N, C-alpha and C positions, 0 to 999 in steps of 0.2 A: 811723638810717640803714639799720641791718640789718633794722628792722621795715618801713621804708618798701619796701625792696627785696622782702621777702617778700610784702607786700601787692601790689606790682606785678605780682609773678611769678604771684601768685594770680589776679589781674585777667586777666593775658594767658592763663593757662591756662583760665580761664572764658570769654573771649572766643574762644579756640580751640575749646572745646567748644560754643559756641553756633554758631560758623562751622561746625563739623562737623555738628551737628544740622540747622542750616539747609540745608547742602548735602544731607544725607540726606533731609530733608523734600522739598527740591526734586527729588531724584532719584525719590523714591517718587512724588511727584505726576506727574513726567513718565512714569514706568512706568504709573501709574493712567490717564493720559491716553491712554498709547498702547494699553494693554489695552482702554480704552473704544473708541478708535478702531477697534482690530481687532474688537472685539465688534460695533461698529455695521456695519462692512464685511461681517462674517460674517452678521449679520442681513439686511444687504441681499442678499447673495449667496444666503442660503436663500430670501428671499422671491422673488428672480429665479428660482430653481430651483422653487421652489413655483408659481409662475406658469407656468413652461415645463412643469412636470409636469401641471398643470391643463389647459393649453393641449392638451398632447398626448393626456392623458384625454378630453377633449372631441373631438379628432380621431379617436381610436379609436373612441369612441361613435358619432360620426356616420358614419363610414366603415361601422362594424358595421351600423348602422341600414340604410344604403344597400344594403350587401350582403344583409342579410336581406330587403329589399324586393324586389331582383332575384331572389333564390331564390323567393320567394313568385310573383312573376311568372312565373318558369319552371316552378315545380313545383306551384304551387296552382292554383286554378280558372281563372285567366286566363293560364296558361302559353302559349296559342297567340298571343298577343298580340305576342311578342317573336321576332324571327329568331334561330334558334338559334346561328348563327355570331356575330351581333352580341352575343347574350347572352355568349358565351364571351369575346370580346374585352373587353367591359365588365367581366366578371367578373375577368378577369386584372388590369386596371387597379386595380380596387377592392382586390383582395388585395394588389397591390403596395403601394398606399397605406396599407393597414392594417398591413402589415408595417413600413413606415416609421415610422408613428405609434407602433407598439409598441416599436420599437427606441428612439425618443427617450424614451418613458417609461422604459424599462430604463437608458439612459444618464443620464438625470436622477437616477434613485434611486441610481446608483453613484456620481455626482459628489457628491450630497449626503452620503453617508457618514455618515449618522445612525443606522446599524444597521439600516435597513430594507432589507435586501438583495432585490434583485429576483429574481423567479422566472423562470427561463430556460424559454422555451417548449421542450417536447420533443415533437416530432412523431413517433410510432411508425412506422417506415418497414419494421419487420421486419427480418430479416437479409438482408444483401447476397447476391446469388446466389452459390453455391459455385463456379461454373465460372470466376468473374472471377480474374484474376491477382492476387495478393497481394504488394504490396512493402512490406517492412517497415521502418519507421523507429524507431531507439531514441532516445528522449529521457532522458538520464540525467544524473545530477550528476558533477562532475569528481572525478577521483581524490584531488585536493587543492582546497582553497579557491581559487575563481576570482574573477573580477571581478563576477560576478553579473550579465552582460550578457544571459544566455539567460534567466534566470527572475526578475531584478529583485533577488534577494537571494543572497549568496555561500553556497554549501552545500558540505559535504565528506563524504567517506566514513569520516572518523575520528569516533569517539565523543567527544562533548564532555566526557563525565565521566571515562572511564578512559583515554581516548586510544587504544583499541583499534580494530580495523577493523570496519566496519559490514557486514553480510551481508544478501543479498537475502532477504525473507521473503515476497514476493508482488509483484503487479504490476497496474497498470490497463491494459486493453486497449480501445482503440475503434477503430472502422473508419469511414472516410470514403470516399465515392464520388469518384473523381479521373477525370480524362478526358486522354488524349493525343491531339491534333488527328489527323484522318484521315491516315494515311500510304500513299502509293502506292508500289508496288513493280513492278519489271519482271520478268516470267517469261521466261527465256531457254531455249528448247527446243533441244537439240541432237540430231541423228539421225546418228549415224556410219553411213558406207557401208563395206560389207565387199566385199573382191574377192580372188581367189586369184592369187598371185604366179606359181604353177607353170603355170597354164593359163588360157585365156580362155572356157572352156565355161561355168563357173558364173555368169559375168556379175558385175553389182554387186547385192549384197544390203543392203537397207536396210528399217528398220521403217516401216510406213505413217505418214504425218503424222496426228496427231489432228485430229478434225473439231471445228469451232466454229461457233456460230450465225453469226458474222460471218466468212465465209470470207476469207482473205488480207486481214484487217484487224488492227488493233492491239489490239483488247479480248478480254479473256477473257470467258467466259460469265458469270463472277460480276460483271464490270464492266457487262455489259449489264444484267444483273439489278439492279445498284445504281441505274442511271439509270432504269430502267422502274418500279422501286419508289419512287424518289424523286419521279417525275413523278405516278403515279397513286395511290399510298398516302399519300405525304408532301405532295402538292400543291405540288411545287416545278417550275415550269415549265423546260424545257430551256435557255433563254437565261439563267437564274439559274444553273443548274448549270454551265454554260460559264464564267460568272463565278467560281464556287466553285473550279473546277479551275485556272483562270488565276492565282489567287492563290498557288498552288503551283508556278507556272511550266509548267503543262501547257496549251498551247494546243489546244483542241478546238472547232471551230465548232459552232454550234447545228445546223446542217444535218447533220453528221456524227452527232451524238447522234440526230437525227431517223431517220437511215438505220439506226441500230442498233435503235431502238425498232420501226420498221417491220418488220425481219427478225425480230425477237422476236415480234411480233403474228403474222407468217406461220408461225412455228413453233408458236405456241400455239393456232392456230385449230382444229386438231382436239380439242384437249383442251377448248376452249370449246363445240364442238359436242357433245363427249361429256358435258359437264356438262348442256347444255341437254337432252340426250336423258334424262339421269339425272333432272332435274327433272320432265319430262313423264311420268315413270313413276310419280311420287308420287300419292297419293290426295288431298293438300291442299295448295294453293298460294295464294300471295298475289301480287297484281299491282298494278301503278302505273306511272306514266309521268311524265316530267319533261322540260322544255324543253332541247333541245341546239341552240344556235345554230351554223349553218355558213354559211361565206361563199358567197354567191349569185353564180355566174358570170354575166357576165363580172365582173372584180373592180372592182366599183363602190363597194366600202367598205361596202356593206350586207350584211346577213346573212339567211338563211333560216332558219325555225324548224322544225328536225327535232325528233325525239323519242327520247329514251332510254327505251324500254320496259323494265321491271324485273319480274322473276319471282323470288320467293323461297319458300324452304321453311323451316319451323322448327317441328319437332313437339315440342320440349322442354316448351312449357307444358302440353301434355297427356300427358307421359310418354313420348312417342314416342323411339325409339332410332335413327331414321334421321339421318344428319348434316345439320346446316343448310347451306344453300347459297343462292346467288343468282346469277342470269345476267341481264346487260343484252344488249338487241338494240336496234341503232339502226335507225331508220325515218326516212325523209324528210317524213313526215306523221302525223297522229294519226287516220287513218281507223279505222273499226270493223273493218275487215278484217284489220288487223295483227295484233291478239291471236288473231284466228282461225287466221292463217298460223302465227304463232309456236307455239301450242299445238295444233297438229294432232295428234290421237292421244291427248291428255290426257283422262282420264276421273276425275272426283272433284269436290272442293270447291275453288271459286276465290273468294277473298275480296277485294273490290275496293271502290273508292268508287263514287259513282252516275253514273259517266261512262257515257253511253248507248252508248258504242262497245262496252262489254263485253256489251250485251244479246244481241248476235248470237252470241256464244260460249255464252251461257246458254240458247239456244233448243234443245229437244230434251231427251233424258234422260242425255246423257253429262256434262254440267257442271252443277253446282248453284252458283248464285251467291250469295254471303253478302255483305251491305255493313258499311259501318264505322260504329260508334256515335259515335266521335271526330267524324267529320265532321258528324254530325248535332248533336253537342254545340256545336260551335265558333261558331256564329252567335249564340247566346244570351250569349256571354261579353261582348260588347259592351254589353249591356243588363243586366248583373248589378248594377250599382250604381244604376241609375236606374228599372228596371222590375221590381216584386215578382214578376211572373209569371215572367220570365226567371231570377230567383234561385230561385225555387221548383222550376224545371224542372232548374236545374243542380244543386240540392240532392239531386234524385231520381237523376239521372244518377251523382251522387258515391256515393250508397248503393249503387247497382248495382256500381260499380267496387270499393267495399269488400268487398262479398261476393265478387266474383270473385277479389280477391287472396288469400283464403282457400283456394282450390281450385287455384291455379296449380301446376302440377307434377303434379297427380293424374290418373288415368285419365280417359277420357272418360265412362266410367259413373258415376264418383264426382262429377265436374263437373256432369253433367247432372241428376244427383239432387238437388245442392244448388241449383242454378239453378231448378228446378221448385218446390222448396218455398220458397226464400227470395226470389229475384228474380222470378218470376212475379206475385207480388201487386203489387210495385213497378211492374212494366210494365203490368199492367191499370189500376192507379191513374194512372199517367203518360198512358196513352192517354186515359183518360176526361177527364183535367185538360186535356189539349191540345185535345181536341174541344170541351169546354165554354168555352175561353177563346180559341179561335181567331177567333171573330167579333168580339172586342173590339177588334181592330186592322184598319187600314185594308188593304184588298186590295192595295195597291202599297207597303205598308210592310214593312221588313225583318223585323220581328216575325212578321207573317202569313206571310211566306215561310219563315221558319225552322220555324214550327209546321206549315205544310203539307208541308215536305220530309219531315219526321219521319213524318207520318200518310201521306203517298202512298207512302213507302218502307218501311212499317212491316213487311212481311213479310220482306224482306231485312235489315232492321236487327235483327230478332229471331230470325234463323236459328240463332243460337247456342243457343236454346231447343230446337231439334230435334236437334242432334248436338254432343256433348261436345267434338269436335275443333275447332269452329270458335271463333275468338277473338272478343272484342267488338269490336276495330277491326283497322285495318291497320297498326298502328304498326311492325310487324316489317318491312314492305317500306319504310315510310317511312324507318326507321333506316337501311336500306340506300342510300337515295337521297341522304342528306345528305352522305355523303363525296364523292360525285361532284358535288353542288352546289358544293362548296368548290373542288375541281379546276377546275370550270367557271368559278367566279369568278376564279380566279387566271388562267386560260387565256383568258378572255373568250368564246372561240368555237374551233371546229374548222375547219380550212382547207377540208377537203373532206368528201364523204360517206364517202369511204374512210377518212380519218383519224378520223371518228367512229366507224365501225365497228371500226377498231383500238382505239380507246379503250374500246369496249364488251367486246371480247374480252379485253384485259388487265385492265381493272377488274373484270370479273366473277370472275376467278381470284384476285386479290388480296383482294378483299372476302370470298370464300368462305374463303380462308386465315383473315382476321380472324374470321369466324364460329365457325371451329374452333379458335381460339387456336393458331394455326400461324404462325411467323415467316415473313412473306411474302418476305423477301429470302432465306432459306434455301431455302425451297420453289421459288422463281423459279429461282435458280441451279442447284440440283439437277436442275430438271425441264428446263430449257434444255440442260443438258449431256447428259441422257439422250436427249433428242430428237435433238440434234446427232450422237450416237454411235449412233443407229440404233434408238432404242426403237420397238418394232412398234406399229402402229395397232391391232392386236388387243387390246393390253394397256393401253389408256389409263385404264382403271379403277385401275390401280396408280398412276397419276399424280394422282389426285384428291387434293386438299389433305388430306382427313380420313385418307387412307392414307398420308400422308407421315411418315417417321421420319428423324430426323437421322442415326441411327446407320446407317441403310441408304442414306443419300444418297451 
């Protein structure tokens, strides 16, 4: 009996051990299955992340290639094919798309967590300007362990080894550019009146009221300057500015803004006239013109094609020290008499395109006309990929420009010496090549016309071989026209000839500020204030943008 009981107990113990082992095996199998499932899920997750990363990489590569193509179109041999403003808009969209694709790559790498830490793009913007206000923020650990909500991990100022206090041994400092939305303010001017209580002889004494550009109005000269610069330098029409002000509860009708701008143009007209006189005293100028649509009276909805004539000076390419400047002059037509009138008294070199209207000013000995090599080059670009002759002509033009780049900024004598040694042979070969291939093309074809244009204007196009001050092209003045083209695109047209004249006055001075790296808002505000306060017409040279100093404003 005792033996049977012992054996029974042994069997029960053995069965219990077997059951325990079975349960342990089952538990282990379940754990293995769970781990396998987690491993498979992780593999699927990693595969999805790899697919997303590959897709993002493809997007980065695709956008980068498109971006490179547009840059080649803008800066390469076919740059003139793209409208500059359209190029900038397209470039912005491409760069935004590229940034988003790169961010997706970075996020995918972070999420994968496989040790491949993403490289953050660092664009060196340089130090932020010292004059900007600094608002310091301290991001510090708590004096005692917190909940870790700020940094994700609880941190303490207590040493984990000896429980002593931690001490500051250094710091990381970073600067980010922040912005506070434009804040308007009201300047309240009080002028106390004084009188004598003992007698009436002295009368009332009071300081004279300060003078403003807009007399008996609400704007300061600084506000008028802001409206002017926003319209003509930042290309923001007045009705849009009215909407911007309305968002801050300030209701100012567009017509009121227009009144301010018209008054500013009246005050600035003598400064514009002085600027034009300054340009006519130069020895070398550029000239060009662009369309300025103006509503044709009566108000039929149609526009008349006026012209914004542009006269620019930039002597920096040949080491000149005279400040760069530009003046726009509006005219209702494109007659050749216009530049003759505008440049009356000018003696020197005038670099222009081949518009026949400039020929009148070039007659005689006072003005020497030089033409633009870029205008001669452009027609061949359309045939570069399908006509070997055009490709060869463009190659020779490119060789001329490469040599010219080496002497930019040097003296006229040094430039001329290099041109005569290195560019002269290329020009001689180009002339012979054009002459030999001219008859290969139809007399009515574009290639024939392009070649004939170069040959028939050869003397003017090669004027830079006679004088080191002459540039190869008129890009200087064309760059001055582009901002006005953008303002024109936003405004569509000018309402009157007078409005177009005001446009020319203000735009001339703002663009001259840009050429001299002068803040147009600071200059306009200071200049309007000086004029309103009685700045003499004999001292207008002091008001030229290149003589502007913020400290003296």
